[in-house]
C-alpha angles and dihedrals in degrees: 000000000000110000094187102117143315095284090229126117118226090253091062090066090082109228111186092206139020114273118226125199093197103060105298092116113049093200090058098050105033148004120315117257116249088236091068109112127211093268091057091049092053091046090051092053091050092051092048091052090047091052091052089050089053091052092049090046092052092051098051131040115269126218094262092054093049095042091052093060099030100089093055092043091051091049090052090049093053093045094050092042091055093045108041123170131204126249115294090008098079095124099135094037091053092046092052093051094042093052092051094048091048090053089057091058100263120142101239128198118189134198096038108160090352113310096359123127133206122198121191129195117180120201109172130285118343144087126322111238124190121208113189134198130180122237106196136094134202137254092251129127109235116234100168095112091224115156088238096043117149117259094176122138124180143157117273125215090277094052095254120141107241138172117242129215139163089238094154101053099251089135090062091046091055093047090050093049091050093050091045090050090053094051092047092049092050095045106047092148089071096061146025133204135047121317113206117192117193126196103195125199129211101022090146091059093043092236107098101079092046091049094050092050090049088052092057104269091154097032105040088042131035114286105239125240089212134017122207135185139156136205129205122221142153095251090094131036119257108268094045135087130204129218129197116187111207118000111028102176143338145289112262129207125180118204134183117202119194111196117200125213140151117271130218147126117332090225092055104049091153089072092055142061102227112220091189091062089047089050092050092052090045092052093052094045092049088063090064090067096077092029100048111009106042118072110260111261096030118115112251128146126176113183127176103210100181143011119202117189140133136359105225137035096239097043123086106211129224094239147010130209129213126195116208137188117197124194127192137147103207125065094224092051090047091054092046094051095046092049091049092052090054092047094049095045092051093044095050091049092049092047090055094049094246114185091239142000118278121263109243115195122189098199106159134032140160134175125238120275114250123198115212101242095216091048091047091053092049094049093043088065092049092050092048089053092051101039105021126260095266090060095056114078132187107226138192121247114278128222097234122096140210140176100250081103090078090069093049089049087063089067097265116137106239137205118192117175139178126246116207112237106171123112101255094228094047090045092054092046093049092048091050093049096042093240131127131239119229110290130220111289091032117124085231097053109126121154118218093252095199112074096011094066092045090051094046091054094047092047095050093047091049092051094047094046091049092051094044102036 
């Protein structure tokens, strides 16, 4: 299944005569003559429908356009998937994408905000539209079993040896952007304006967008009139896209809590103040924030993603460290939850007689992504024309977060949409059984590349051509 167009060229529509939009066809410019018989009327209706098909075909990418660039896009996908790089270390990934965009005729600037790239293609007067992809991968060990699965291990920023995997689909995003860039460069007659392609580092650590803006993304380069991005997941089948007018996802806050105790022998706990026990009580009490403090129905998630403490089973350590992610979608709830975390952490430490208050570090944050409703409505129509109405779905906001919001905060209308990545048969089976397919960040996450990549390319081209028509 590849719902990316009819696969027919305009010439295959079979016009018996040349159509003219300036008076050459009397049925098109004025009233029908009374001498027109029924056959002529039917033929006129067929031609009008064919003309509308030509218009829709010209706006989106047809099968031939996508098929022409697909092999190279797929090869890039496999290469990047096999060779992932962690956030802010995407040197080879950025170089590969930059070289390919430069070969298409784009003016490419590298090392923007670290490893970020900006590619510009000017095509006369018109709007400036930014299409963004992420470059980074995650410290996850791949378990998909794919023939091109990542086997990469590297050192993280703390010196730990970690596996690396494109567990969030950024490899597919890059391949789609490259293919879209190729189609746009080859088909300049279908659009006008300035196309601005952005390869952003460090999305997973919520620092890349901020770093690129600080390095002059919207001052050294044209400030876009619109900003667009997409994200693949398993919440929709491959071949479909999802749209969310208004709020797309949630605010995200990353916290690190260091709990201090008094270490000693595991067989003499009475001589110690055990930070692991304090950490355990803190973890459980934190879960009462969304359950008992936040008004029912409001979005609030407090997750403790890691606990680091101790080195040996019979040694009580001096300290324990918790890593938290917090998700909300209202500023007042965000403030309430963060304040409650601080209160609970301090209270549990004091109750245990800790030698000092815990250290609470708020080291990453990003606001929710907001889709301009008018822009979403406009692009919904373009996507329906390109993919078919049944392949464009209106979704509910999702609890994940990402830093595309930094661009929107600069006053740029944004459109962030979902690309279905699930194998259609597995998706249907999971839905029927009430189970879930592997989510983003899972070691088992593997989008169904064909048709997902085909659809991603067609969708991005349709959006860009609509905005730059």
